[in-house]
N, C-alpha and C positions, 0 to 999 in steps of 0.2 A: 370431632370428626376431622377439621381441616388438620390439626396438630398430627393425628394419627397418619393421615395420608402425607404430610410432610416427612415424617420418620420414615416411613415405608418407602418415599421418593430417595430420602438420603440413603437408604441401604441399597437401593437399586442402582444409584450413582457409586457408590462404594464397591460395588460388585461387578463393575466393569474391569475385566481382567486384562488390564494393559500389557502386563508381561508376556503371558499367554497368547493373546492375539498377535503381538508383534512378533513373537518367536514362531508361530505358526504361519501367518500370513507372508512375512517378509523371508524368513530364514529357513522354513519349511522343517522346523522341529518343535517340540514342546518343551519349554524351559523347564518344567517340572521333571523331567527325565534325564536332566543333565547337573552337572554342579552340584549343588547342595539340595537340589530338588524343590528349591522355594521359588514361589511365582512372584519375586519382588525385585527391586532396582538393583540391589547389591548382586544378586545371583546373575542377573541380566549382564551386569558389568563384567563380571567374571566370564560368562559363557559366550556373550554376544559382543562385548567390546563396549567402548567408551559411548559413541554414538547412541547405540541402542539403549544402554543403561540411564544415560541422561534424558533421554526422551521419556522413557518408561518412569524415571523419578519425578519429573515435572508434571506428567499427567497424574501421577499417583497423589501427588500433593495437592493437585488441583481438584481432585476428588474430594479431600477434606475439606478444603477451602470452600467449595462452592456448596457442599452439603451445609455448612454452617451458616452461609449467606442466606439459605433458603429460610432462616428464622425471621427474616423481616417481612416475609409474606404473611406471617401470623398477625401483625399489626401491634406487637408489644412495643413499649417506648425504649428509645436507645437508652442503654446504661442500667435499665430495670432489672431486677433478680430475676424476674420471669423470663425475659429475653437471654439472659445468660444461661438459665437452666435449660431452655429449649435449645439453644447453640451446644451445649455439652451433649444433650441427648441425641442432636441430628449428627453431631461429630461422631459420637460413639457407634451409631448406626452406620456411618459411612466406613469406620474402621472394621466393625464386625462384617460388613459386606466385602471388603477387601480380603479378610481373612477366609470367610466362608462365602465365596462368590456364587451367586445363583447362575450366573452365565457360564460358569467353567467347573460344574460339579462339585461345588463347595470345596474346592482344593484351590486356596489362594496363597497370598504371601503372609508376612508377618505385620504388616500394616504401620511400619515406621513412618514411611514417606506420607501416608494418608494422615497419620496422627500429627505429623509436623504441620501438615496443611491447615488441619483443625486448629491447632494451637496459634498458628500465623493468622488465621481469621479472628479469634477471640482475643488474643494478646500478642500483638507483633513483638513487644520489647522482650518478653519472655522467650519467644521463639528465635529472635536473634541471640540472646544470651545462651540459648541451648545450642545454636549452630557454632557458637565460639566455643563451648565445652567439648562438642563433637569434634571439631577439627583441631583442638589443642591435644585432645586423646589419641586422634588419629596421626598428628604429627608425631607424637611421643612414642606410639607402639605401633602404628601401621596396621591396627586390628580393627576392621570396620565393626565387628560384633561388640567389642569392648567399648569401642567409643559410642554406639547407640545406647549401651547399656549405662554409661556414663552420664549421657545426656539425659535420660530418663531419669536416673534417680537424682540428677540435678534439678529436675522439673518440680516435684514437691518441695525442695529445699528453697527454691526461688520463690514459689508460690507462697509459702508459710513464714518466711523469714525476711526475704529481700523485698518482694514486691506485696507484701500482705495487706497494705492499705490500697493496692489498685485492684485486688482481687478479693473482695470481702465475702463473696457468696460460699456458702459451705459446699454447695454441688460442685464447685470448681477445684475447692481444696481436696475434697474426696477423690474427684477425677484426677487428680495430680497423682495422689497417692496410690490409686488403683493403677494408673498408666505405669508408674515405675515398676509396680509388682508383675504387671501383665507383661513387659518387655522383657524383664528378667526371666520369667516362667517360659515364655517363647523362646528363649534363647539357651534353654537347658543343654541342648546338644552342642552349641557353640562354647558354652560353659566347660563342657566335658572335655571338649578338643583342646580348649585354652590350657585347661590342668594338665593335660596329657602332652601339650607342646605340639599338637597336629593343627592347629587353627592356621588358616591360610592369611597371609599377610598380603597388602596391597603394595604396589610400586607407586609411590608418589612422584618420582621424578625418573624419567627412563634415561637409561645410561646411553652416552654416545659410543658407538662402535668405533 
C-alpha cells in the first residue's frame, strides 16, 4: 500500500503544469494555445523567452528528480534491485503526470525535462552524457527536437553497451529502450516538419546589430 501511495504521489508531482501556470499567471495566456501548442520548456522558450523557459525547464526537471527520491521512503537498501525498480516506476509516474497532468485537463508536455530529472536522480553519469549528446547535436543542427531525439536514442546505447556494468537491472534497461521509443513517437510532428524542412531552429548566439 505504501508503494502505491508513493506512485500516486509521484504522478501528482509530475502533474504540476509548470508551463501552463507560468504562462497564465505571469503572462496572461495559455502556452498550449501558442507556438507548437506544447506545455513544455521548449515551447515556453519560443513563446515567452529565455527567462520563462529556463524556469519551466528547471522545475520540470525537479519533478522527475524529486519523484525518484521518494523511493527512499520505502525503506529499500541503497543499490538494491528493488530500489532501482521502484525508482523507475516513480520516475515514469512523474513523466506520465507531466504528459497527462490532472491539474491541467490532462494536456501537458512531452516529458523530456521531467524524464531527464528522473535519469539524473537514478544515474547522474548517464544524465551528463546525454546532456553532452544533446548539446553537440544542438550545436551542429540547431534543432531542439532532433537533439532531444538523439539524446533519447543515445540513452539505451549508453545503458546497454557503455555503462552496462553500472546499470545491471533489467527494468532499467527496458526503461531506456522504452524511453527512446516514446520520445521518438511523441516527436512525430517534429519529424514530419524536419523532413519537410519546416522545423524551427534556435538561435544559439545573438547577432549584434
